[in-house]
Backbone as JSON, one array per atom type, in Angstrom:
{
  "sequence": "MKRHSAQGRGAPQGPSQRQLRAGELIRHALVEILREEEIADPALEGVSVTVTEVRMSPDLRHAVCFVEPLGGGHAPEVVEALNRAARFLRGRLGRLIDMKFTPDLKFVHDESFDEASRMNRLFDDPRVRRDIEHDSSED",
  "N": [[0.94, -1.01, 0.24], [0.48, 2.23, -0.85], [1.93, 5.0, 0.62], [0.94, 8.03, 1.54], [1.69, 10.93, 0.43], [2.17, 14.1, 2.83], [3.15, 16.49, 1.82], [1.96, 17.6, -0.8], [-0.37, 18.65, 0.5], [-0.14, 21.2, 1.41], [1.36, 21.36, 3.95], [2.89, 22.07, 6.88], [6.06, 23.34, 6.65], [9.1, 22.45, 7.78], [11.4, 21.3, 10.8], [11.21, 17.74, 11.81], [9.36, 16.43, 14.75], [11.08, 14.4, 15.67], [13.48, 15.59, 14.82], [13.77, 17.98, 16.1], [13.65, 16.96, 19.08], [15.87, 15.45, 19.16], [17.91, 17.33, 18.38], [17.77, 18.91, 20.64], [18.6, 17.29, 22.7], [21.52, 16.52, 22.07], [22.29, 18.98, 21.9], [22.2, 19.82, 24.96], [23.98, 17.56, 25.7], [26.32, 18.35, 24.35], [26.68, 20.96, 25.79], [27.21, 19.9, 28.31], [29.62, 18.6, 27.49], [31.31, 20.86, 26.88], [31.44, 22.46, 29.06], [32.97, 20.46, 31.03], [34.91, 19.21, 29.75], [38.61, 19.89, 28.88], [39.78, 21.68, 26.12], [42.3, 21.45, 23.9], [43.07, 23.87, 22.62], [44.21, 27.28, 21.77], [42.29, 29.47, 20.85], [40.04, 28.71, 22.48], [40.67, 28.88, 25.4], [39.84, 29.36, 28.49], [37.37, 30.69, 27.5], [33.94, 31.11, 27.51], [31.44, 29.53, 25.95], [28.18, 29.42, 24.66], [25.81, 27.06, 23.61], [23.2, 27.5, 21.52], [21.28, 26.53, 19.67], [20.78, 23.58, 18.37], [20.45, 22.27, 15.04], [19.21, 19.55, 13.25], [19.59, 17.13, 10.6], [17.42, 15.54, 8.42], [17.84, 13.04, 8.41], [19.08, 12.63, 10.83], [21.86, 12.45, 10.76], [23.85, 14.49, 10.59], [24.4, 17.6, 12.45], [23.89, 20.97, 12.77], [25.32, 23.23, 14.65], [24.83, 26.33, 16.72], [26.23, 28.62, 18.01], [27.49, 31.09, 20.69], [30.22, 32.87, 21.6], [30.59, 33.85, 25.07], [30.04, 37.17, 25.92], [30.12, 38.15, 23.14], [32.57, 38.22, 21.89], [35.58, 37.71, 19.48], [34.17, 35.77, 18.02], [34.75, 34.48, 15.21], [37.04, 33.1, 15.5], [36.25, 31.43, 17.52], [34.48, 30.03, 16.57], [35.85, 28.83, 14.51], [37.68, 27.39, 16.07], [36.31, 25.43, 17.57], [35.03, 23.97, 15.25], [37.68, 23.08, 14.3], [38.08, 21.3, 16.49], [35.92, 19.62, 16.42], [35.69, 16.74, 15.68], [36.67, 15.53, 18.01], [34.92, 16.22, 19.67], [32.61, 15.04, 18.77], [33.61, 12.53, 19.37], [33.39, 12.24, 22.17], [30.46, 13.1, 22.3], [29.28, 10.89, 21.24], [29.54, 9.15, 23.49], [28.07, 10.5, 25.49], [25.26, 10.17, 24.59], [22.47, 8.68, 23.52], [21.89, 7.22, 20.86], [21.38, 5.87, 17.14], [23.39, 6.83, 15.6], [26.05, 8.6, 15.85], [26.28, 12.06, 14.96], [27.57, 14.13, 12.64], [29.18, 17.01, 13.22], [28.9, 20.34, 12.64], [30.02, 23.89, 13.47], [28.96, 26.75, 13.62], [28.47, 30.43, 13.69], [25.9, 31.97, 16.05], [23.81, 34.51, 14.66], [21.63, 35.65, 15.72], [21.98, 37.02, 18.09], [23.18, 39.43, 17.28], [21.41, 40.65, 15.64], [19.27, 40.96, 17.16], [20.24, 42.87, 18.91], [20.78, 45.04, 17.12], [17.85, 45.42, 16.3], [17.0, 46.6, 18.57], [18.41, 48.7, 18.78], [17.18, 50.15, 16.53], [14.42, 50.3, 17.38], [14.88, 52.47, 19.7], [15.76, 54.56, 18.24], [14.69, 57.87, 17.74], [12.77, 58.79, 15.82], [11.53, 56.47, 14.98], [10.49, 55.46, 17.6], [8.99, 57.86, 18.16], [6.86, 57.22, 15.98], [5.79, 54.71, 16.87], [4.72, 55.37, 19.31], [2.82, 57.12, 18.34], [1.39, 55.32, 16.78], [0.26, 53.69, 18.77], [-1.46, 55.55, 20.5], [-3.4, 56.05, 18.74], [-5.34, 53.77, 19.38]],
  "CA": [[0.02, 0.03, -0.04], [1.55, 3.35, -1.19], [1.84, 6.21, 1.44], [0.71, 9.62, 1.27], [2.92, 12.51, 1.37], [1.85, 15.42, 3.36], [3.71, 17.87, 1.33], [1.02, 18.26, -1.52], [-1.33, 19.58, 0.87], [0.06, 22.6, 2.12], [1.7, 20.99, 5.33], [3.8, 23.14, 7.39], [7.57, 22.73, 6.37], [10.08, 22.54, 9.12], [11.94, 20.14, 11.22], [10.24, 16.96, 12.29], [9.44, 16.64, 16.08], [12.03, 13.84, 15.99], [14.79, 16.26, 14.71], [13.81, 18.8, 17.39], [14.1, 16.13, 20.32], [17.41, 14.95, 19.06], [18.75, 18.47, 18.58], [18.03, 19.31, 21.8], [19.47, 16.09, 23.26], [22.54, 16.79, 21.67], [22.55, 20.42, 22.43], [22.35, 19.58, 26.17], [25.3, 16.97, 25.88], [27.41, 19.49, 23.99], [26.59, 21.91, 26.67], [28.12, 19.13, 29.29], [31.21, 18.3, 27.3], [32.26, 21.86, 26.82], [31.63, 22.6, 30.29], [33.54, 19.44, 31.69], [36.51, 19.03, 28.99], [39.64, 21.04, 28.26], [40.14, 21.36, 24.63], [43.66, 22.18, 23.76], [43.12, 25.21, 21.3], [44.41, 28.95, 22.38], [41.59, 30.26, 20.9], [39.04, 28.24, 23.34], [41.31, 28.75, 26.49], [39.24, 30.79, 29.07], [36.14, 31.4, 26.47], [32.63, 30.33, 27.59], [30.48, 29.38, 24.61], [26.77, 29.13, 24.37], [25.18, 26.75, 22.58], [22.05, 28.22, 21.33], [20.81, 25.99, 19.17], [21.37, 22.28, 17.38], [19.68, 21.77, 14.1], [19.52, 18.1, 12.9], [19.31, 16.87, 9.35], [16.43, 14.75, 8.47], [18.39, 11.52, 8.73], [19.95, 12.8, 12.15], [23.55, 12.36, 10.45], [24.54, 15.71, 10.59], [24.04, 18.67, 13.16], [24.69, 22.52, 12.75], [25.37, 23.86, 16.21], [24.89, 27.6, 16.45], [27.15, 28.8, 19.09], [28.1, 32.27, 20.55], [30.78, 32.9, 22.77], [30.21, 34.88, 26.02], [30.45, 38.63, 25.58], [30.31, 38.01, 21.78], [33.99, 38.76, 21.26], [36.26, 36.66, 18.94], [33.29, 34.86, 17.42], [34.89, 33.85, 14.2], [38.06, 32.24, 15.71], [36.05, 30.43, 18.53], [33.83, 29.09, 15.71], [36.84, 28.04, 13.85], [38.31, 26.16, 17.04], [35.22, 24.69, 17.52], [35.03, 22.94, 14.09], [38.62, 22.34, 14.56], [37.92, 20.22, 17.59], [34.59, 18.69, 15.85], [35.7, 15.31, 15.73], [36.93, 15.2, 19.33], [33.79, 16.53, 20.37], [31.84, 14.19, 18.25], [33.67, 11.37, 20.02], [32.87, 12.35, 23.38], [29.18, 12.95, 22.35], [28.98, 9.4, 21.1], [29.41, 8.3, 24.68], [26.6, 10.77, 26.3], [23.84, 10.28, 24.07], [21.99, 7.23, 23.11], [21.4, 7.4, 19.21], [21.82, 4.9, 16.41], [24.32, 7.06, 14.72], [26.65, 9.94, 16.31], [25.89, 13.02, 13.94], [29.15, 14.89, 12.38], [29.05, 18.31, 14.22], [29.57, 21.7, 12.65], [29.68, 24.87, 14.4], [28.77, 28.29, 12.87], [28.04, 31.52, 14.75], [24.45, 32.33, 15.94], [23.63, 35.95, 14.59], [20.44, 36.44, 16.29], [22.05, 38.25, 18.94], [23.57, 40.69, 16.75], [20.45, 40.95, 15.1], [18.3, 41.57, 18.2], [20.61, 44.1, 19.2], [20.42, 45.79, 15.75], [16.45, 45.73, 16.24], [16.93, 47.44, 19.65], [18.82, 50.0, 18.64], [16.24, 50.91, 15.76], [13.41, 50.71, 18.47], [15.27, 53.08, 20.6], [15.64, 55.82, 17.35], [13.54, 58.94, 18.16], [12.02, 58.63, 14.52], [10.84, 55.23, 15.17], [9.8, 55.76, 18.74], [7.59, 58.63, 17.67], [5.8, 56.31, 14.98], [5.49, 53.38, 17.38], [3.68, 56.02, 20.44], [1.92, 57.87, 17.56], [0.43, 54.34, 16.65], [-0.39, 53.22, 20.07], [-2.22, 56.63, 21.02], [-4.8, 55.79, 17.87], [-5.9, 52.74, 19.76]],
  "C": [[0.64, 1.22, 0.08], [0.88, 4.53, 0.01], [1.67, 7.04, 1.03], [1.48, 10.22, 1.43], [1.98, 13.51, 1.65], [1.83, 16.57, 2.59], [3.13, 18.5, 0.18], [-0.27, 18.91, -1.07], [-1.21, 20.46, 1.61], [0.41, 22.12, 3.54], [2.68, 21.69, 5.68], [5.26, 22.54, 7.01], [8.55, 23.38, 7.65], [10.66, 21.25, 9.82], [11.14, 19.24, 12.38], [10.23, 16.99, 14.01], [10.79, 15.59, 16.4], [13.16, 14.54, 16.0], [14.96, 17.12, 15.97], [14.31, 18.26, 18.78], [15.79, 15.74, 20.16], [18.39, 16.24, 18.82], [18.87, 18.95, 19.69], [18.79, 18.26, 23.07], [20.99, 16.49, 23.1], [23.21, 18.39, 21.87], [22.82, 20.41, 24.23], [23.64, 18.71, 26.18], [26.43, 17.79, 25.33], [28.04, 20.46, 25.03], [27.8, 21.11, 27.85], [29.56, 19.03, 28.75], [31.94, 19.71, 27.01], [32.63, 22.29, 28.15], [32.55, 21.79, 31.06], [34.9, 19.44, 31.05], [37.4, 20.15, 28.76], [39.86, 20.64, 26.9], [41.24, 22.24, 24.37], [43.71, 22.93, 22.48], [43.18, 26.53, 22.01], [43.19, 29.7, 22.29], [40.28, 29.99, 21.78], [39.52, 28.54, 24.92], [40.35, 30.1, 27.05], [37.68, 31.53, 28.35], [34.84, 30.41, 26.73], [31.57, 30.39, 26.25], [29.21, 28.67, 25.03], [26.54, 28.35, 23.42], [23.62, 26.88, 22.5], [21.01, 27.4, 20.95], [21.41, 24.32, 18.35], [20.03, 21.89, 16.45], [19.99, 20.41, 13.22], [19.07, 17.98, 11.23], [18.23, 15.76, 9.67], [16.63, 13.33, 9.09], [19.07, 11.21, 9.89], [21.29, 12.38, 12.15], [24.34, 13.41, 10.81], [23.81, 16.81, 11.27], [24.66, 19.85, 12.93], [24.03, 23.04, 13.97], [25.58, 25.32, 16.14], [25.33, 27.66, 17.95], [27.33, 30.6, 19.3], [28.88, 32.34, 22.0], [30.37, 34.19, 23.52], [30.79, 36.14, 25.66], [30.39, 38.77, 23.83], [31.58, 38.1, 21.15], [34.61, 37.43, 20.4], [35.53, 35.57, 18.18], [34.07, 34.0, 16.37], [36.3, 32.76, 14.5], [37.62, 31.48, 16.82], [35.46, 29.35, 17.47], [34.82, 28.04, 15.15], [37.56, 26.94, 14.59], [37.5, 25.22, 17.32], [35.29, 23.71, 16.32], [36.42, 22.22, 14.07], [38.52, 20.8, 15.24], [36.43, 19.25, 17.3], [34.55, 17.12, 16.31], [35.81, 14.76, 17.13], [35.71, 15.04, 20.03], [32.43, 15.67, 19.99], [31.84, 12.8, 19.2], [32.98, 11.04, 21.43], [31.32, 12.42, 23.27], [28.66, 11.59, 22.0], [28.86, 8.54, 22.66], [28.59, 8.98, 25.75], [25.6, 10.44, 25.76], [23.65, 8.8, 23.38], [21.16, 7.4, 21.61], [22.0, 6.27, 18.43], [23.35, 5.19, 16.01], [24.88, 8.6, 15.7], [26.69, 11.1, 15.47], [27.28, 13.45, 14.11], [28.32, 16.23, 12.8], [29.55, 19.39, 13.11], [29.16, 22.82, 13.12], [29.32, 26.07, 13.32], [28.07, 29.36, 14.17], [26.74, 32.08, 14.92], [24.64, 34.14, 15.92], [22.43, 36.36, 15.11], [20.78, 37.22, 17.48], [22.19, 39.47, 18.6], [22.29, 41.36, 16.28], [19.26, 41.29, 16.0], [18.86, 42.9, 18.62], [20.41, 45.23, 18.3], [18.94, 46.29, 16.08], [16.28, 46.8, 17.67], [17.22, 48.78, 19.39], [17.86, 50.59, 17.45], [15.1, 51.24, 16.3], [13.96, 52.18, 19.06], [15.71, 54.48, 19.58], [14.51, 56.7, 17.59], [12.37, 58.79, 17.22], [10.65, 57.7, 14.95], [9.88, 55.18, 16.68], [8.77, 56.66, 18.43], [6.72, 57.97, 16.7], [5.18, 55.42, 16.0], [4.31, 54.67, 18.71], [2.94, 56.91, 19.48], [0.77, 56.52, 17.09], [-0.4, 53.76, 17.83], [-1.63, 54.18, 20.87], [-3.35, 56.5, 20.03], [-5.55, 54.89, 18.45], [-6.72, 52.92, 20.71]]
}
């Protein structure tokens, strides 16, 4: 019997529940590893890294990890160092998680903090504030 695909019926596109659960499992495990392990890389010495999100591929074999160094400084160097240490981190991750495959890890800088800061600066602009206050007074 043929299974019907939900894609033709305007189904919402996005990660499945399985991908979301696996991403959270990996995010929590990576936080533990980064907190406990000493990674011998000068770019990571004394740097606290926040893992904000992990997005899994549909087959759960690849994970894109969004990270932000504490304070936001030296982000490109920190991301580069984490990508150099990805095989080491994957090995440690395999011991902590209970999945059929340990995913390959790719680290990228999380731009959402910079974007939120940019939005806050826009909202603080006197011209934008005037428009916001004008719209709320009409309600």
